C-alpha positions as CSV (number, residue, x, y, z in Angstrom):
1,X,-23.1,-33.4,51.3
2,X,-24.5,-31.6,48.3
3,X,-22.0,-28.8,48.7
4,X,-19.0,-31.1,48.5
5,X,-20.3,-32.7,45.3
6,X,-20.6,-29.3,43.7
7,X,-16.9,-28.5,44.6
8,X,-15.8,-31.8,43.2
9,X,-17.7,-31.2,39.9
10,X,-16.3,-27.7,39.7
11,X,-12.8,-29.0,40.3
12,X,-13.1,-31.6,37.6
13,X,-14.4,-28.9,35.2
14,X,-11.5,-26.6,36.0
15,X,-9.0,-29.4,35.5
16,X,-10.6,-30.3,32.2
17,X,-10.5,-26.7,31.1
18,X,-6.8,-26.4,32.0
19,X,-5.9,-29.7,30.2
20,X,-7.8,-28.6,27.1
21,X,-6.1,-25.2,27.0
22,X,-2.7,-26.8,27.3
23,X,-3.4,-29.4,24.6
24,X,-4.7,-26.6,22.3
25,X,-1.6,-24.5,22.9
26,X,0.7,-27.4,22.0
27,X,-1.4,-28.3,19.0
28,X,-1.3,-24.7,17.7
29,X,2.5,-24.6,18.3
30,X,3.1,-27.9,16.4
31,X,1.0,-26.7,13.5
32,X,2.8,-23.4,13.4
33,X,6.2,-25.0,13.4
34,X,5.3,-27.5,10.7
35,X,4.4,-24.6,8.4
36,X,7.8,-23.0,8.7
37,X,10.0,-23.4,5.8
38,X,13.8,-23.2,5.4
39,X,13.8,-19.8,3.8
40,X,11.7,-18.2,6.6
41,X,14.1,-19.5,9.2
42,X,17.2,-18.2,7.4
43,X,15.6,-14.8,6.9
44,X,14.9,-14.6,10.6
45,X,18.6,-14.9,11.5
46,X,20.3,-11.7,12.4
47,X,23.7,-11.5,10.8
48,X,26.5,-11.5,13.3
49,X,30.1,-11.7,12.2
50,X,31.1,-15.4,12.8
51,X,34.8,-14.5,12.9
52,X,34.2,-12.1,15.8
53,X,32.1,-14.6,17.6
54,X,34.8,-17.3,17.1
55,X,37.6,-15.0,18.3
56,X,35.8,-14.0,21.5
57,X,34.6,-17.6,22.2
58,X,38.0,-19.1,21.7
59,X,39.4,-16.6,24.2
60,X,37.3,-18.5,26.8
61,X,37.0,-22.0,25.5
62,X,39.6,-24.8,25.8
63,X,40.5,-27.2,23.1
64,X,37.6,-29.6,23.9
65,X,35.0,-26.7,23.5
66,X,34.4,-26.4,27.3
67,X,34.5,-23.1,29.2
68,X,37.7,-22.7,31.1
69,X,36.8,-21.4,34.6
70,X,40.3,-20.0,35.2
71,X,42.0,-19.2,31.8
72,X,45.7,-18.6,32.2
73,X,45.6,-15.4,30.2
74,X,42.8,-13.5,28.6
75,X,43.8,-12.1,25.2
76,X,40.9,-9.8,24.7
77,X,40.3,-6.6,26.6
78,X,36.6,-6.5,27.9
79,X,36.1,-3.0,26.4
80,X,37.2,-4.4,23.0
81,X,34.7,-7.3,23.3
82,X,31.9,-4.8,23.9
83,X,32.6,-2.9,20.7
84,X,33.4,-6.1,18.7
85,X,30.0,-7.8,19.5
86,X,28.0,-4.6,19.3
87,X,27.3,-4.2,23.0
88,X,24.1,-5.4,24.7
89,X,22.2,-5.1,21.3
90,X,24.7,-7.6,19.7
91,X,24.1,-10.0,22.6
92,X,20.4,-9.7,22.2
93,X,20.8,-10.6,18.5
94,X,22.7,-13.7,19.5
95,X,19.9,-14.6,21.9
96,X,17.4,-14.2,19.0
97,X,19.5,-16.3,16.7
98,X,19.7,-19.0,19.4
99,X,16.0,-19.4,19.3
100,X,16.1,-19.6,15.5
101,X,18.8,-22.3,15.7
102,X,16.4,-24.3,17.9
103,X,13.7,-24.0,15.2
104,X,16.3,-25.0,12.6
105,X,17.1,-28.2,14.5
106,X,13.3,-28.9,14.9
107,X,12.9,-28.3,11.2
108,X,15.5,-30.9,10.5
109,X,13.9,-33.2,13.0
110,X,10.8,-33.5,10.9
111,X,12.8,-35.5,8.3
112,X,15.4,-36.9,10.7
113,X,14.0,-37.9,14.1
114,X,17.5,-38.5,15.4
115,X,18.0,-34.8,15.4
116,X,15.9,-34.6,18.5
117,X,19.0,-35.0,20.7
118,X,20.7,-32.0,19.2
119,X,17.5,-29.9,19.3
120,X,17.3,-30.7,23.1
121,X,21.0,-29.8,23.6
122,X,20.4,-26.5,21.7
123,X,17.5,-25.7,24.0
124,X,19.7,-26.2,27.0
125,X,22.3,-23.9,25.5
126,X,19.6,-21.3,24.6
127,X,18.5,-21.3,28.3
128,X,22.1,-20.7,29.3
129,X,22.5,-17.9,26.7
130,X,19.2,-16.3,27.9
131,X,20.4,-16.4,31.4
132,X,23.7,-14.7,30.7
133,X,22.0,-12.0,28.5
134,X,19.3,-11.5,31.2
135,X,22.0,-10.9,33.8
136,X,23.6,-8.3,31.6
137,X,20.2,-6.6,30.9
138,X,19.7,-6.5,34.7
139,X,23.1,-5.1,35.2
140,X,22.4,-2.4,32.6
141,X,19.3,-1.3,34.5
142,X,21.3,-1.0,37.7
143,X,24.2,0.8,36.1
144,X,26.6,-2.2,36.6
145,X,26.9,-3.2,32.9
146,X,30.6,-2.2,32.7
147,X,31.5,-4.5,35.7
148,X,29.3,-7.4,34.6
149,X,29.9,-7.3,30.8
150,X,33.3,-9.1,30.7
151,X,32.2,-12.2,32.7
152,X,28.6,-12.7,31.3
153,X,29.2,-11.5,27.7
154,X,32.1,-13.9,27.1
155,X,30.1,-16.8,28.4
156,X,27.1,-15.8,26.3
157,X,29.2,-15.6,23.2
158,X,30.9,-18.9,23.9
159,X,27.5,-20.6,24.4
160,X,26.3,-19.1,21.1
161,X,29.4,-20.3,19.4
162,X,28.9,-23.9,20.7
163,X,25.3,-23.8,19.6
164,X,26.2,-22.7,16.1
165,X,29.0,-25.3,15.8
166,X,26.6,-28.0,16.9
167,X,23.9,-27.0,14.5
168,X,26.4,-26.8,11.6
169,X,27.7,-30.3,12.5
170,X,24.2,-31.7,12.5
171,X,23.4,-30.3,9.0
172,X,26.9,-31.3,7.7
173,X,26.4,-34.9,9.1
174,X,23.2,-35.2,7.1
175,X,24.9,-33.9,4.0
176,X,22.1,-31.5,3.3
177,X,22.2,-29.1,0.4
178,X,21.3,-26.2,2.7
179,X,24.5,-26.7,4.7
180,X,26.5,-24.1,2.7
181,X,23.7,-21.5,3.1
182,X,23.5,-22.2,6.9
183,X,27.3,-21.9,7.1
184,X,27.1,-18.4,5.5
185,X,24.3,-17.4,7.8
186,X,26.0,-18.4,11.0
């Protein structure tokens, strides 16, 4: 009887420790994100030519902004896409920018709670972007980058393009003075 009570108390203490550490983690993260200012976010963006991103993305997207699974005709040669975007390093830059865009939406959400929906959609897009880039990183390790690049890179770039358009639309809708600066950065 005494032994089972000790296990119960130990279990409760472990559960309390886990819950406390999770709460502490989220508290620290919220404090850190509330101290971020606009200039810090813009400086963390890695410049990628938006015209190149748009050209590659529109080679895959239809008029409604959705990815066409079977485009009739691809206009861009996959080897050209590799050089246009800067190879795997360029895609990693897009992945980094995707995380910064999420933080920008969260930054706006501090003043405009209705931005939560866009921030959540950006998080979903960022997961998709991470997945595509991760597949390419894995392909590079196995020597299959040349085969995988056309499929995953275009999808990663199209996802990034949709993220940037959505973030720009959010900032434009709120008619914020930083919209022009954001437009230049993305």
